[in-house]
C-alpha positions, 0 to 999 in steps of 0.5 A, a space after each residue: 230258768 224259764 221252766 222255774 218261772 212257769 212252775 212258780 206261776 202255776 203255783 201262784 195260780 193255784 194259791 189264788 184259786 184257794 184264796 178266792 175260795 177261802 174268801 167266799 167261805 168267810 164272806 158266807 159264814 153268816 149266810 143261812 144254809 151255806 155249805 163250805 167249799 174246799 179246793 182239792 189240789 195235787 202235785 203234778 207228775 214228774 217229767 224228765 228234763 233233757 238238753 242237747 248241749 253235750 259239747 261237740 255232740 250237741 245232738 246227743 240227748 243228755 238227761 239231767 233229772 226229774 222235774 215237777 212243774 208245780 201244783 194243779 187244782 183237781 176239783 172243788 169239793 162242797 161239804 154238805 154236812 148239816 149245821 145247827 138251826 136257830 130260832 128267829 121268830 120270823 114267820 117266813 124263815 124255815 129250816 130243814 131239820 135233817 136231810 133234804 133241800 127246799 125246791 125252787 123254780 128259777 126265772 127260766 123255769 129250771 128247778 133248783 135246790 137250796 138249804 137257805 130258808 130265809 124266804 120273802 113274800 112277793 106281791 102275789 103273796 108267794 114265798 120266794 128266795 132272797 133272789 126272788 125265785 118262787 118256792 115250790 109246795 106240793 100244790 105248786 107255788 106256796 101262797 103264804 096265806 095258805 095255812 096248810 101248805 107243804 114244801 117239796 123237799 128233795 134229796 139227791 142220791 149222790 151229792 156229786 151230781 149237784 151243781 152250784 149256781 150261787 152261794 146257796 143254790 144248786 141244780 142237779 145232773 140227776 133226778 132228785 128224790 122227794 122225801 119227807 122232812 121235819 121243817 121248822 117255821 121261824 128257824 134258820 139253818 146256820 152256815 157250816 163254815 168254821 171261821 177258825 179253820 178258814 182264818 188259818 187257811 187264809 194265813 197259810 195261803 198268805 205265807 205261801 203267796 209271799 214265799 212264791 213271790 220271793 222265788 219269782 223275784 229271785 228267778 227273775 233276777 237270775 234270768 236278767 243277770 244271765 241275759 246281761 252277762 251273755 250279752 257281754 260275752 
């Protein structure tokens, strides 16, 4: 019974991670350049269950079958497929029409990458992200008054090397390649979140959570009953 409670608890933990991930996707459904993430889970390997309650031969190993200790999260997978771009008319909005990422510099000097071209202008007339990180051009920081600036557009050889550090910001475990790209001014890239799919996932998660709660309650009642009856013997 203790193992059953442990298994249910593991399943609830996995369900919670899926719920948090789906909620993040839904919250960012209108965030420019956001790429949806999914949780990849699997069923744990079966383990042999044994006891030593063989009557007079209590030291005898007694196999009682195979048992699965629940599910586990294997990885978080980010889908980097492009989303449609749409016109905003805002002179500080930019969209990459194709592959690549805008290159930005974090406050600590680290380089990061984003598809979110919803930029602002700081007090030095430099183009910055919504978080305030300066956007890099071929000649350094981009000054909005420079009519001939060009973005540094970076692309990874392997998207698995990208590490998420925010809703739309990434760093890389490997060198990035600089590429030429078609950047459209006055446009933004939409999020690639499919609202219908995420809502369906949320409903499924809710049902799984309720089912596991009922199992937890039933297991808890059974355990309490067993303890109370043993105490009466």
